[in-house]
N, C-alpha and C positions, 0 to 999 in steps of 0.2 A: 729524420728520426723522430719518434714521438717524444714529447717532453714528459719525462718520468715524474717531474715535480708536480704535474697536474693529475697524476694518477691518485685515486682515493686511497687513503690508508687502509690496511687490513683491519678487520673487525674481530673482536673476541667477546665471548659471553662466559662469565664466571658464575657458576652455580654456588651460591652461598656467600654471605658477607661475614663469615667467620674470620678469625685471624688468618687462617690459611688462604681464604678467598681474597682478603684484602692484600696479603702479600703477593698472591698471584696476579691480581689486577695491577698492582704497582709495578711488578716486574715486566708486565706486558705493555705498559704505556709508552715505552720508547719506540715500539714498532707497530702499535695498534690502538684503535679506539675501543674502549672496553665498556661493556654493560654488565653490571653485577645484578644477578637475580636473587632476591632474598624473600623467603616466605613470611618472615616476621615483619613487624614494625620496629624499626631501629630506634632505641631511646636517644634522647638528645644529650644526656649526660651519663655519668658513671653509674648506671643502674642495671639491674639484672634483666635478662630477657629470656623468653621461653625456649628459644633455640639453643641456649647454652646451659642446660640443666646442671652441669658439673661446675658452674662458675662459683658456687658458694664454697667449694672445697679449696684447700691450699694450693696455690700455683707458684711456680718460680721459673725463671728463664736462665738456663745455664750460659756460661760465658761465650760458648760457640754461637748461641742464639742472640746474645747481646750484640755481638759483632755483626751478625747477619741483619738484625733489626736496623742498625745504623747504616749498613750498606744499602739497604732498600729505601729507608726513610731517614736520611741524615739528620741527626739531632733529636730523633724521637725518644731515645733513652733519656736524654737530658730533660725532655719535656715531662716524661713520667716521673722522674726524680723531683722536678720542680713542683709537681702537684702532690707530692707526698710519698712517692715510691723511694726505693733505696737500693743502692748497689752494695751487696753484702760480700765481704771478703770471705773466700773459701780457703781455709777453714778458720781464719782469724776471728770472724764475727759469727762463728757457729759452734754449737755444742752438739756433736754428731757421733752416734754409735752405728757402726757398720753392721750388715747382716750377720757377720761372724762374731758379733758381740764385742768387738774391739772399739774402744773410744779413740777418736782422732785427737792428736794434739793440735792446739790452735796456732799452727805455724803461720807466719806472716810473709814467708819468702816467695810465695807464688803470685802470679798476676791475676789469677782467676777471680771473677766476680759473678754472683747471681743477681739478677734483677728481681726484686721482691716488692709486690704490691697486691692489692685485691685484683681479681680478674675483671671486675667491673671497670676499675680505673684504667687498666691496661687496654681493654677493648675500646673504651671511650677515646683514649688518646690515639690509638691506631686508626679508628674510624675517622676522627677529626683530620688527621694528617692525610690519610690515603684518599678520602673522598673529597678533599679540597682540590684535588687534581681535576682540571677541566676535561681531561681525556677519559675520565671515569664517570659513568652514569649509573645510578642505582634505581632499580625497579623493586620497590618494597611490596609486601603482601602479594607476592607473585610466586607461584609454585612451578617448578620444572616438571613436565609430564613425560617427555620422551625425547630421545635424540632423533634428529632428522638426517636422512642420508641413506647410505647403504654400507655394506661390509668393506668397501674400499675407501670411502670418505664420509665423514660426518660434516654436514653442511649447516647445521643449526640445532635449535632446541625448541620444542613445543612447550608453551607456557600458558598458565591460566592466572588471570588477575580478576578476582571476584567471579562473575559469571561469564567473562569473556576469555576466549582462547585466541592465541596468536602464535606465529612462528617467527622466532628471531634468527635471522640468517647470520652466519658467522664463519670466518675462516678458521677459527679455533674455538672449541668449547672446552672449558676447564671445569671438571667436577671437583668442587671443594666443599661438598655438602656434608662431610663428616661420616660418622660410623653408620648412619642410616642410608648411605649412598645406594642408589638403585642402578648404578652402572652395570653390575653383572647381569641384571635382567635386561637392561637396554641393549647390551651387546648381544645377548641371545636373540632378542627381537630382530637384530640386524643380520642374524645368521652367522655370528662369530662364535668361536669355540668358548667353552666354559673356562673361566679363570681359576687357576689353582689357588687354594686358600689354606691357611694354617691357623689354628687357634690354640693358644696356651692360656688356660684360665685357672689361676690359682684360687678362684672362689673368694676374692677379696670383697668385703663390704666396707664402705667408708661412712663415717659419721662425723659431721662437722658442726661446730658451734662457734659463733662469734662472741668475743668477750671484750669488755672494757679493760685495757691494760691496767694492772694493779700498781699501787705505789707510785714510784717515779719512772716506771718502765715505758711510759708512753712518749718519752722524749726522742725515740727513734734510734737509740743506741743499744737496746737490749738484743742479745744474740738470738739467732734462729736456733731452735732446739729440735733435734731429730733423733728419734729412737727407731731404727729400722727393724723389721721383723726378721727372724732367723728361719730360713727354709728348712734347716735341719731339725727344727723343733716344732713340728706342726701340732696344733694350729699356730700359724705365725701371727703375731700381734705387734703393731707398731704405731707410732704417732708422730706428728710434727706440730710444733708451735711456731707460728709465723707472725712476727710483729709487722703490722701494715699501717698505712696512713690513717689519720684520725684517732691516734692513740688507742688502737684496737689490736687484739690478737685473733687471728684465725687459727683454730685448733682442729686438726683433722686426725681422727683415730681410725685405725684399720685392723681388720682381722680376717683370716681365711676360714675355710669351712670348719665349723665346730667351735669357732672362737670369734664370731662376728660381733661388732658393737651394734647397739640398737638405737632407736630414736627416743628412748626413754631418757628424759633430761636428768632424772635422779640417779641414773646409772653411769652418766658420762664421766664424772671425776673418778669413780671407783674403777672403771675400765682403764683410765689413764694410769691410775696407781698400780694396776696389775700388769703393766707392760714389763718387759725384761728389766727395766730400771724405772723407778717411780718418779723420776725428776719432773716429767710434764704434769702429772697429777699433783705433785707437791706445789708446783708453781700456780696451779689453777685454784688452789684453796682460797686465795685472796682476790681472785679475779671475778668480776661481775658478769654473768651471762647476759648476752644481748640477743634475744629471740630464741627460737626453737632449735632443735637438732635436725639437720638435714642429712639424709642417708642416700647412698648410691650403691647399686649392685652391679651395674654394667661396667666392669673394670677389666674384662679379659683382654689379653694381647691377641689381636686379630690382624692378619696380613693377607693381602691379595697380591699375587705375583703378576701384575700386569706386564711388567718388563719381560716376562718369559713367554707371553702369548706369541705363537708363531705368526699369526696374522693380526696386525694392528691397524686400525683405520687412520688415515690422515685426518687431521682436524680435531683430534680428541686427546685430552691430557687429563690425568687424574692425580690429585695432590692431597696432602694432609691426611686426616683420619680416614678419608675415603679410600686411601691406599692401605694405611696401617694405623691402628690405634693401640696404644700401649697402656699397661697398668699405670695409672697416674702417679703412683708413688715415685716413679723414676724421673718425672718432670721433664720428659724429652719431647713431648708433642709439639709445643710451640717452637722449640729450637729446630726440630726437623722441618716444620712447615716453612720457617723463614729460610733455612739453608737450601731447601729444595727450590724455593722461588729465586734465590740468588743464582743457582745453577741454571735455571730456565732463562733468566735475564741474560746471563753471560753467554749462553749458547746461542741466543737469538741475535747477539751482536755479530756472530759469524755465519749464521744460517738464515735463509729466507723463511719467514713464518709459513708461507704458502707452498713451499717446495715439497715435492713428494718425499716422504720418509722423515720429515722434520719432527712430526709428533712422536713417532716411534723413538727417535733419538732422544728427544726431550724426556720421554717416559723412562727410558733406560738410565739417562744421566741423573734424573731426580731420585732414582732409587738408592743412590749411594748413601746419603744420610739416613734413609729409611732402614737400610740393612744394618748400619752401625748401631742405631738405637735398638733395633729388634734383637740383635745378638746380646746386648747388655741386659735387656729386660728378660728375655727368655732364659738367659744364663742363670737367673735366679728363680723365676717362677716355675720353670719346668720341673723343679724338684719337689714341689708341693704335691701331696697325694691327689690324684684325679685331675691334675692340671691339663693333661694332654692324652689323646688316644694312643699316642706312641711314647715310649719312654725316652728320656734324653739320649742323644747319640753319644758315641764315644768322644767325638770332638767337643760336644757341649760339656760333657763331664770333665774332660781335661781342662777346658777353658775355665770352668767354674772353680776347679781346684787352684788353677794358677791365679785367677783373680783374687781368691781368698788370700793367697800368699802375698799378692801385690798389695792388697789392702792392709794386711798385717805389717808390711814393710813401710808403706806410705804413712801409716798412722804414727810412726815414730822416726821417719826420715824425711826431712823437707825436700831433698833431692828426688827421692822416689815419689813423694806426694805430687810434685810437679808433673811427673810423667803420668801418674794415675789420673790426675785431674784433666790433663790434656785429652785423655780418652773419655772420661766420664762427662766432660763438658762438650764432647763432640767437636773439639777443635782439631784433633788428629786421629788417625786410624788406630785400631787396636794393636797394630804392630809396634806402636810406641811403647807398649808394656814390655817389649823384649829389647829395649834400648839399654845402653850402659847405665843411664840414669836410674833405671829400675833394677837391672840385674846386678850391678856392683853392690849397691846397698843390700839387696836381697841375699846375696851370697857371702859378702864379706863384712858388711857393716862399715863403720860403727853405727849402732842404732840406740836411741834412747829406750828405756824400758817402757812397756805398755802401761797405760794409766789404769788405776784401780776403779775409777768412777768418772762421772761426767765432769769435764773441766769448766764448771761454772764457778766463777769467783765468789768469795764471800760477799763482796760488795754487790755483785749482781743478784745474789739471793736476797740480800737485805732490801734491794731496790724494789723487789716484787712484793714486799710486805706492806700492808696498809699502815 
């Protein structure tokens, strides 16, 4: 019998050194040698790069993502915290108003934590950990041009580095290139059917400015402050104040069609004061701006239903924003990317990477967290005027009404809040909202009264004054 130990390991090519690409590469190392193809030059430290234009805006990782991060790269969350990141208790370390304009009480009874830091720091730590693996090779300044193979199997990818082109052979090609993915065109070039897509675009514009934390708030204990937009009152306007490493605040303001923020620095604080509650604007009065205002308009929810294509080639997998991109206000992109990679890793422990049908099974399995995040995002954004070519379905309308009621219950019941956060954090499926932990408080109470305003303590307000 041949000695299987002498057989070469399978090979994989991952397109994109994004967070999704790094997670995918890490997930594959147990069964394959991985080459990551990246069109940019990767920075050596926590610095911005061209391929992540949204990095300046506020980012956070829900607790479902925190768990997935550490499953893929054990200890990586502690590394982020050691370099200035923070695990924020949800809702204990937050001042948060829901889209239905209800303020959450700052209950401490749940286990849920958000990982909060700048995107530059997060990407730096992820790159450092993932790319330290000898089974991963990176080709920087290299563009992916086309898939190689046919409708039955993808065998590699054509790439260009400078003026030179080459074909990288692979048993699996993973597209983690983000919203600009060219996989739909590449599949058509292979003679495969068109992928079904859906877009729900609330028309959100984001404007972000970095500030030096005022007063004594730079010590890392100041709460995250979030005022979410109300879809029932278009244009929707909201904002988030995110204390991050280095004694800084990242403040991101958002507005839908007809109520967009601008890059005008003189209008930034006034826009914040004009939100449904002025708390963020009031806190900014004593904060010192650091740099200009950065704006982003590409915020639509867009999903490609690769898992539903009748004919899917072996040797191809699509992950991250290349499958689905979400309105960033919901903060689910990084969590979905990590959870999808965990699913791929676990599936490959039971299935041969090169076996016929493996890629199709991986694509379908990885769609589970995608679907959960999609339903949560669309459940809000579909109700903005002009968001979609088709109106919300009856099921979406029912779910939106029920989620509003669940939020109203969770805002004043710690038991219900735990169930709500299980779903919002992508730890458990939406059916958790119909569990006794939610339904009993919803129907019978007892519940604390709703708050009249943001639960920011007097000491916290004073700490933000010069």
